[in-house]
ZAMARGU-4260 file (C-alpha; in steps of 0.2 Angstrom, whole numbers, plus 5000, padded with zeros to 4 digits):
<rodrens>
0) 5111/5089/4892 | 5092/5088/4895 | 5087/5084/4913 | 5070/5076/4917 | 5059/5086/4929
5) 5060/5082/4947 | 5047/5069/4953 | 5041/5076/4969 | 5034/5059/4974 | 5050/5050/4971
10) 5057/5053/4989 | 5041/5045/4996 | 5046/5030/4987 | 5065/5028/4988 | 5068/5036/5005
15) 5058/5025/5016 | 5061/5010/5027 | 5052/4997/5016 | 5062/4983/5008 | 5067/4985/4990
20) 5053/4974/4983 | 5040/4986/4991 | 5049/5001/4984 | 5048/4994/4967 | 5029/4990/4970
25) 5026/5008/4975 | 5036/5014/4960 | 5025/5004/4948 | 5010/5010/4957 | 5016/5028/4955
30) 5019/5026/4937 | 5002/5017/4934 | 5010/5001/4929 | 5003/4989/4943 | 4997/4974/4933
35) 4978/4976/4937 | 4965/4967/4926 | 4962/4983/4917 | 4980/4986/4912 | 4982/4968/4907
40) 4966/4969/4897 | 4973/4984/4888 | 4989/4975/4884 | 4978/4960/4877 | 4985/4948/4891
45) 4968/4944/4899 | 4950/4945/4892 | 4942/4954/4905 | 4946/4971/4914 | 4934/4966/4929
50) 4939/4962/4947 | 4938/4944/4951 | 4932/4948/4968 | 4918/4960/4965 | 4916/4962/4946
55) 4920/4981/4945 | 4932/4988/4933 | 4949/4983/4941 | 4962/4997/4940 | 4975/4999/4953
60) 4964/5012/4962 | 4951/4999/4964 | 4962/4986/4970 | 4970/4996/4984 | 4957/5008/4989
65) 4939/5003/4983 | 4938/4984/4982 | 4927/4978/4996 | 4942/4968/5004 | 4953/4984/5003
70) 4939/4994/5011 | 4938/4982/5026 | 4957/4984/5029 | 4956/5003/5028 | 4942/5002/5041
75) 4951/4990/5052 | 4966/5001/5053 | 4955/5016/5057 | 4957/5025/5040 | 4939/5024/5034
80) 4942/5039/5023 | 4955/5031/5012 | 4943/5023/4999 | 4935/5040/4996 | 4952/5047/4990
85) 4954/5050/4971 | 4972/5045/4971 | 4983/5034/4982 | 4996/5048/4984 | 4983/5057/4994
90) 4986/5044/5008 | 5002/5054/5012 | 4992/5069/5017 | 4979/5060/5028 | 4979/5066/5046
95) 4979/5048/5053 | 4998/5049/5056 | 5004/5062/5068 | 5013/5077/5061 | 5029/5072/5070
100) 5030/5056/5061 | 5046/5057/5051 | 5042/5057/5032 | 5052/5041/5029 | 5042/5032/5042
105) 5025/5039/5036 | 5030/5033/5019 | 5035/5015/5026 | 5018/5014/5035 | 5008/5018/5020
110) 5019/5007/5009 | 5016/4992/5021 | 4997/4994/5020 | 4997/4996/5001 | 5009/4981/4999
115) 4999/4970/5010 | 4982/4974/5002 | 4991/4970/4985 | 4997/4953/4992 | 4980/4949/4999
120) 4973/4952/4982 | 4986/4941/4974 | 4982/4927/4986 | 4964/4928/4980 | 4968/4929/4962
125) 4982/4916/4961 | 4978/4904/4976 | 4959/4907/4978 | 4964/4911/4996 | 4954/4925/5004
130) 4963/4934/5018 | 4952/4942/5031 | 4955/4961/5035 | 4962/4955/5052 | 4975/4944/5044
135) 4980/4958/5032 | 4982/4970/5046 | 4993/4957/5056 | 5004/4955/5040 | 5006/4974/5040
140) 5011/4975/5058 | 5023/4961/5055 | 5031/4970/5040 | 5033/4986/5051 | 5041/4976/5065
145) 5054/4969/5053 | 5057/4986/5045 | 5062/4993/5062 | 5079/4984/5059 | 5081/4993/5042
150) 5081/5011/5049 | 5096/5019/5058 | 5086/5032/5067 | 5080/5027/5085 | 5066/5039/5082
155) 5061/5031/5066 | 5062/5013/5073 | 5051/5018/5088 | 5038/5025/5077 | 5038/5009/5066
160) 5037/4999/5082 | 5023/5009/5089 | 5013/5008/5073 | 5016/4989/5072 | 5010/4987/5090
165) 4994/4998/5087 | 4990/4988/5072 | 4993/4971/5080 | 4981/4977/5094 | 4967/4983/5082
</rodrens>
């Protein structure tokens, strides 16, 4: 029987404190299947591959790292280098999280950030509602607070709570 090669990034997706919907979102992102304008254009679903906010080519990298609203969120949380990354997976290697942060917590924090940038983008696309970076950061903190109840480890819960508090103050 043929086995598929191990996906080294899969543990970052499936072994994290995020809710299943966010894990599925991260899986789509990892597989380059997030429905960006560029992907929908390639599938002949929309006419333009351009970002509705800034007019640049809208792939998932643009949405989550390089679009001006996303850059404001990264700056607001104190990760201004994020938009310069070539791939979203590089977020897991950024020194912004202390080394003692458990891997599942590190992944949950990054997932919450990406998820809320995605939700803010969708609010703009579908509701013409532009969320400020401060609102998105508050939403990230709120998700992290909720996710503290999903982890069994007191250490993991404490780290999530600490990050939620730091983001809420920012």
